[in-house]
Every structure is written in C-alpha cells, then in structure tokens.
C-alpha positions, 0 to 999 in steps of 0.5 A: 480963827478969823482971816482978814480979806488980805490974808484970805487973798494971800492964802488963795494965791499961795494954793494956786502957786503950789498947784501950778508948780506941781502941774509943771512938774508933771508936765516935765515928766510927761514931756521927758520920760527919761528925766528919772534917769538924768539925776545926780550920782547917788540920788537914787540909792534908796530907790535902788536898794529898797522896794518903797517905790520900785519892785523890780529893776532892769539892768540894760547892758549896751555893747558893740560886737566884741565887747560883750560882758562875760557870763561870769560878770552877769551872774556876779552882778545879779548875786551882788544886787540880790544880796543888797537890794529888795526887789520882790519882782526880780532883777532883769538883765537886758542886753542891747547890741549896737554899732560900735560908736566912733571917735574914741577915746571918749570924754564923758560928754561923748559917753552921755551922747552914746547913752542918749542914742542907745539906751532903751530901758528907763525907769517906768511905773514900778520898774527902776532901770540902770544903764551900763555901757561896755565901751569899745573905746578908752577914756580920754583921761588915760595917760601912759601911766594911768587908765580909767576902768569905769565911771558912774556918772549919773544916778543910773548910768555907768560906763565900763571901759571894756577895751581898756580891761582887755588891754590890761589883761592882755598885758598882765599874765595871770589875771583874768578878765571876769574878775577885773570886769566884775570888780569894776562893775560892782565898784561903780555900782557901789557909787550909784548906791551912794558909796562912799558918802557920795551925797554926804549922808552916810551914817559913818561920815568920819573915819570911813571915807578915805580923805586922800581918795574921796568917795572911797573906803579906807578899808583895804580889803573893801570893794570900795577901796580906791585900789580895787580899781586902781588907775595905775596901769602896772598895779591894776591887774597885779592887785587883782592877781594877788587877791584872786577874787572880787573884793567884797564890801566891808561892814561899814559900807554894808551898814551905810547901805542898810541905812539907805534901805538896803539889806 
C-alpha cells in the first residue's frame, strides 16, 4: 500500500499526538499519587472484585477516640470481602486514629476535606486501598425525622456516621451497635462495588433496581434493599431488631458482582 506525502505527514502527527497524551497521563499519575482514589463511585468495582490488576487490598479505618469500629464489624467486613473478592495476597485492615474533626454536622465537601487531611493508604503497585471514615459528627442532611447512616462518595471512599449510629442505638432498646454498624458498612461497600446499577452496566438492569429508591435492590431481604439503612429515625433500628442479623446479598446482586469479576 502506497501513502502520499500528505498521508504520511498526517500519520506521523497522529502518532506524536497519541504519544503526547500518554505522557501527559503518566505525568498526572506521578504528580498526584492519589488520583486512582478520586474517581467516580462504582468505577473501581472490577478492580476491587478481581485480581486482574490488584492482588491485595488495604482497608483503612479512620476515626477519632470514642468512634472506633467494633471488633464484630472488622471481622464481618473481612469475611464479606473475602467471600466476594479475589485477593490472593490478602485483605489488610489498617487503623488510623486522628484528632476529632470539628465543625459537625458535616456536608460531603467537609467529609472529603477530612479524607484529604487524614487518609494515609492509597492504591499503589498491586495493592488497592479503600478508605472508611467513622465520623464523630452527623450529616448535615439529617432532619428531625430522617438520618444518614453512611455514604459511599468516591470509587474507594466511604463515610460511616458513627455518632448517628450510637444515638440510634441509645434511643432504641433491643438493637445492637455491631449489627447496625456492619449493615451500614457492608451496604455502602456494596455501592462502591457497583450495586445496584451504579454505573448502569449490571446484567440485570431491569426488574432489579428499585425504581422508587434508585441504586437499591427490589428484594426486601437483600443487603442492598433501601430499608437496610432506612433513613427514617423510628424505623432504622426497628428494622434491624426485627431481622436480628445483618442482611445478605440476594442472588441478583451476587450475579451482578460475579459478572464484574467477583466470586
């Protein structure tokens, strides 16, 4: 095949342009080593679930004195992730104790700022890092009737409003903190794993996502059902009290995770 001088010039320019873009991307990664942990929610689902790129995972729990996650929660999330992800070099839980952030109740921008100031574990080499902040303050979205228990707000970032969980348990006899805390953490982890249809690529796009409560499952007994972390103050602990245990993922949610590389 013969090329005209103009065609050869265009081809050479295209190669140089592509090469330049790749170099720019590399420079960005070098200049900001935290870039892999500042992506949109759900976009790292396959990286978390499989070992195609990352063979281990570090979960960093960040909290102030008095807001430490329970031992039951730590054991439960380790079991939950080992059941659904493939990380041959293991899952490491790291704990970072910080001075109690001020200015609560927190909006999501303040939560991000707390992460910027206190997160120490970032994705590097073949280890993927996830950050979980157990907040000493409530969410600024709380009202007299509703509360926010937790939020997954980036591809590897979660906030658990531990102060809110403690208050709910104090006001609802018969409920226990580990069950509420574990349910909230596993539910938010489900969101960073892409459930339900977060990035609109689930294999069950219709009939699985609750049309009245987007990004949640229609199956009432599922971990990703909206009422698993119901925002109604009077219903949250009652719901868990009736169940007596942490909800599990239903078959549709498990199938969607498997399609993304999970177990």
